[in-house]
N, C-alpha and C positions, 0 to 999 in steps of 0.2 A: 504494500500500500504506500501511497504518497501523501504527505501532509497537505491539507486543503488550504492552509494559510501560510503566508510569508510575512515576517516582521522585518521591515527594512530599518536598520539602526544607522543613523548618521549623526554627525556632530551638530546638526541643526534641528533635527526632529526625528519623529518616529512615524513610519508609514505602515499601514496594514493592507495586505493584498490577499485576494481570495481567488483560488483556482477555479476557472470555469471551463466549459467545453471549448471555448474559443481562445483560451489563454489565461491571462491574469487580469483581475479587476481591482482597482484601488478603492478600498472601502473608506479610507480616511487617513488624514495626516495630522500630526500634532507637533507644534513647535515646542522645543525644550524651554523656551522663554515664556510659554503661556502661563498667565497668572493662575489659571485653574487647571494645571497640568494633571493633577490627580483625577479630576472629574472627566477630563478629556480622554485619558487613558482608560478609564472605566467605561466610557461610551464606546471606545473602539472594541473593547472586550465584549460588550453586550452585542455590538454589531456582528462580531464573529460568532457568538453563541446563537444568534438568530439565524445565521446562515447555515449552521451545522447542528440542528437540534438533535439529530439521531447519532451522528458519528462523533460529535464533540469537537472541541477546538484542538487541533494538532498543528503546530507551527514550526517552520524552519526559519532560523535566524540568519539574516543577511548581514554579515560583518562589514563594518565600514571599510571602504577601499584604503583609507589612510592607515589602517592597522595591518595591512597585508603587504608583504614583500613579494614581488614577482621577479623571477630570475631564470635565466637559461643556464642549465647545468649539464656538464658532460656526464652521462650515465648510460653507457652503451648496453648494459645488461649482459646478455639479452633477456634473462628471466626476470620477472617482477621482483623477486626477493633480492636479486643481485642489484637491480636498479635502486631498490630501497637503501641498500647498504652504501652504494655509491653516492646517492644524494645525501644521505646522513653524514658521510665523511666530508662532503663538500660544504655542508652547512657550518662546520666548525670554524668559528671566528668570523662568520659572515654577518652576524647580528650581535647585539649586546647580551643576548641570552645564551645559556648553555643549551646544547642541542636537545637534551631530554625535555626542556621546557618549551619546545617548539612542536607544532603540528604542521604537516605539509601534505599536499596532493600534487600529482603531476599529470601532464598530458603529453602524448607523443610516442612514437615508435622508433625514432632514429637514435643516433648516438648521443645527440643533445636533446634534452627534454625541457619543457616549460614547467616551472615549479611555482606553486603558490604556498607561501609560508606565513604562519600566524603564531603568536605567542599563546600558550595555554591559558595564561591569566586573562587575556582578552576574551577568550571563549567563556571562561568561568564568569567573568563580569557580565557578559551578555546573557548568559544562561540565568544568572541570579536575577537580573533585572526583569527578564521576560517571565520567569517563574513567579516572582513576587506579584506581578500584575495579572496573573491568571492566563497567560497566553500559551501555556503548556508546550515549551520548547522541546523538540525531539532531535534536532540536528543543526549543523552549522554549514553555511555556504557563503559564496561571494559572487559578485558580478564584476568580472574582469574587464579591463579596457580591451578594445578590439586588437587582436594580434598578440595579446600577452598570455593567453591560455585558451586551449580548445575545450569548449564545453563549460560546465558549471563546476568550479572548485568545490570539493566536498571535504570537510574537516571532521567528519565523524558524528556519531550520536552524542546527544547530551547525556549527562550523568543521571538525568531524571526521565529519560526516554522510556525505560521499562515501566515506570509508574503510569505513563499516559497512554502507551500503546495497548491495544487489545491483546489479550492473552494469545500467544502463538503468532502474533502478527509480525511480519518482517517489513522494515522500512526500505522502500526502493528509492534510489536517487534519481534525479532528473538528469537528462543529457544536456539540456540547454539552460542557461542562466535565466533568471526572472527578468523580463524586459522592462526595466523600471521606467525608461523614458517614454515607452509607447503604450503602457498599460492604461486601458480606459478607466475613467473614474465612475464610481457609483453615483446615483442621483443624490444631490445634496440634501434633499428632504426625505430621504429614505427613513421609514419608521424603525425604531430600535426594538425589537422584541428581545550500445556501447562500441564504438570504433576507435577509442583511445584507451591506453592503459592508465589506470589510476591506482592510488594507494590510499587505504583507509587507516588512519592513525588511531591510537587508543583514546578512550574517553577522558576529558579533562576533569579536574576537580572543581567543585562549585565555588563561586565567589559571592560578593555582596554589593556590587555597584554596577551601574550602566557602563558600557564601554567608553573609554576616554582616550583622547589623543595624546598618548604619552609614549616615550621611548621610541626613537626612530633610528634606523641603521645608518643611512647616508642621505644627506640632503633632504629631499622630499620623500624618500623611501620610507615605508612603514617599518615598525619595530625599532 
């Protein structure tokens, strides 16, 4: 199964999207500067609950682009386990973090692959924020810039996924990223009632704050 909702976390606000037969629909957006932030987040949650009365709210979290480092890394493999080791070795010293504190995904079949890297504490912060507000986070993804990654980067299940997924359910990942720029908006007055190789990293530990723009590797690069 795939989550019916996506929570877009940015440094300006929070956006909630709903999966439809035609793609993704924006249900609402909330500015982090809103004086009634708590009430607005509650409204977003109720909108989600109204759209999924039977299946419940299951959400994948879109990590801010500023928190992700994209890099091309030589990892000829050829087997996935070998690529994992080669990428892991290349990450040493690439960011301020120790390698075990990073999660990564890759795309590509050649000797050089595209890698998306994020800090575990960023995932933990995002998870804690979404869980506190009742959005039932089950996994972490990103929306890469064109040419930086093939498909949707996947950073694994949340630590609370087992609590929210139905018994025996398996979470399937999407091939394509959520099209944030082109997703249609819901009505403003709506009443509230695999062609690439990837790696899935272990589950992060939970945190207690929304994702923040801290720790960068180089210039404008994340981490």
